[in-house]
N, C-alpha and C positions, 0 to 999 in steps of 0.2 A: 492699673492697668499704668502702660509705660507713659511717659510724656510724651515718645515720639508717637505712639499711637494717638492720645488727647488731640496735639498738634495736627495730625493729619485728620481726625474726626473734624475739627473746625475748620479745616481747610476745604474738604469735600463736603460736609454736610448741610451746606446753604445750597447745594446746587438742587433745586428741586424742578428741574425743568422736564425732566422724565419721569414718570412712576419707576421705579425696581420691579421686575419681575419675578426675580428670586431674592429672597430676604431671609437670614439666619439670626435666630436668636441666641445668644451666648453671654455666660457669665457664670459665677461659682453658684453652688447649691442654695435654695432657698432664694434666690433672687427674684423669681415669680416668673420664669421663662413661660411654662406653659399656662400659669393665670391669664398673663399680657396679652399673649398670643391668640388664646380663645377669646378674650375682650375684643382685640381687633377685629378677628375674624366676625363675632357677632356684630359688630359697629359698622361693619361696610361690607357690602355683596361682592364688592371686587377684590376680596382678600380669600385666598383659600389656603386652610392648613393641609399640610403633607407630612407623611413621616417614610423614613427609607425602607426598602421592600424587606418583610418578616422572614427569617429563614423557616421561620415555623409555619409557615402557610403553605400548603400544597401549590396553591395558584404561582406561588414566588419561585418555585423549583426550577422552570426552565433558566429564569434569571442566575439562580445562584449556579446552575449547571456550569451554562456558558460563561460566565464570567470567573468560575473556579479557574476553570482552564485556561482563562486568560491571565488569571493572577501567577500560576504556579511557574511560569518560567521567570518572572522576577523575582519570586524568592531564593529559587535556585542559582541566581547571580549572587545573591548577598553571601557576604563572608561568614565563615563559620562562626557560630556562637554557641560561647561556653558558658552563658550567664544562663537562659533557660530556652525552651523550643517555643515556637508561639503557638497559642493557644487556639481552639477551634472558634471562638468568639472573635478573635481577631482577624485569622483567617477570614471569615465571614465579614467583617469590618473593610479589608482589602478587598475582597469580592465586590461589595456594594460602592467603594470608592472608585473602582474601577469600571462599572457599568451604569452606575445612576445618573450620571451626566448626561447619556443619553437619552432615559428614560425623561429626565426632566426636558432637556429641549424639545421631544417630543410632544409632552404636555403641556407646554408652551404656547408650542405652536397651535395646540386644538384647542387652550383655554386662554382668552385673553386676561382672566386674572393675575393678580399678584400672588406667587406661591409664599407661605412663611414655614420655613422649617424651625420646630422647636429643636430637635437635633438632629444636625445635619455633618457636611464635611468637616466645618471646623470642629466639633465636638469630636469626631472619628479622628481625624489627624492629630489632635491633642492627644486623646487618649495614646495612639499606637505612638507617637513622638516622645512623650514623656514620660509615659509608664510600661509602655511595649519592652520587649526583649531588648537587648542590646544593638542588636542587628539592624533594629529599625528606627531606633532613636535619633534626634539630630546629630548630626558629625560634620560640618561644615567642612573642606567644600563639597566632600561626597555624600551629600545627604540621600539615603536610601529610598525616600518618599519625593523626590524633587518633581518627578514625571505627572504624579498625583498632585501636588500643589500647583504646578503649571495648569493643569486640564481643569482644577476649580477655581484657578484665578480666573481664566476664561468663563467660567460659568457663572459661579455666584456675584451678584451686582452691589447687595449691601449687608453688611451685619449691623443688628441691633446689641449693644453691650447692656445689659443690665446688671446692676449692682447694688449693695448697700455694706454698710459697717459690718463686720466679722462677727461682733454682739447681736446684732439684728439677723444674720444669717443663721447663726448659731442656734438662737432661741427659736428661729421658725424651724430649721432642721429637727429639734429635739421636740416641737410641738406638734408636728403631723404625724399621720399614720404610714407616710412613706418611708421603708427604710434605706439607710444611708451608711457608710462605712464610718462615721465618724459620730454617729448618732449616740452611741453608748462608751464616749473616749470622754477623757477630760477637756475642758474649755481650751486650755494651750495647744493638746493635739488639733483639735476641731478648727483653731485659728491658723496653726502652721498648713494645714491641709487646704484649706480654703486659699491662702496666700499661694501655695504651691500650685494650684489648678490656675490662679487667676495669671502668673508668672507664665504658666504653660500655653495658657490660651493667649497672652501677649505674642509669645514666640510665633505661633501657628499665624495669628493675623500679620504679625510684620513679615514672616516669608511669602504669604499672599499677595500684601501690597507692593512686595518686592517685584514681584511677578507680573501685578497690576495694579499701577497706582490710583485707577480710576475706582476700584472698590471702596463705597461709601461706608463710613464709619458713623453709626448714631450712637450717641451717649443717653442712656435713660437711668435716673436715679431711682432707686426702688424702697428707699426708706420711708419717705414723707406721702408719695402720691399713691392714691389707689390705683388700682390694674386699670380702671377704666379712664381715669384721667391721664396715666401712661398712654393709653391706647388713643384716646383722642389727642394729644401732641404728636405721637409718631403719625397718626392719617395727617395732620399738616404738614408735618416734615417729608412724608411722602407725595405730597401734592394734592390731597384728598381733602373734602370736605368731611369736619364729623357730623 
């Protein structure tokens, strides 16, 4: 995590006057995002886990049909890309980023609980701006995804950054059943990938904070503490008793 983001986290992380309504967990693979978010939801009835719309579900078809139409004009305005074409998966992510804020606002109006996102807009924006086709990557001052940064900066209230040393993360990635792109690579390759993703996350968060400095950044070390211990600490930072 960059020094600027750490400084911002300590500046804003002390404000516990209001329970955040929309929180995303971020961090490199193996940091325990899913495990800690599930522990947090189990520890408090005021926490609700949420995932982005699933393109494979028939119930999500109207969402993707409408937001795909909304996404196409923006793609047509992008400069020609000699790198590669946008994939179907990336197009689905753009549709989600376009339409999901409205769904979440409706959910927050109907349900007073805090929504926890395991993989949310920070993850999707990071994937697209760091690893997507060149036409979508961060190229200030004409950042192609700027309108999405602005929209999500006005929607997302807090981000929990989970992290651990690369050797710990590498051991966890290789020891679990879940597939990962670096699982069968060398330790050096895995460490480089983790550092790259960590830096990409930092750029995305910096862009969101530029749009809305009030976004809270909460830091959680996932090396020595158990998921339940991290969840208990986060409840206190959220202004809830464990």
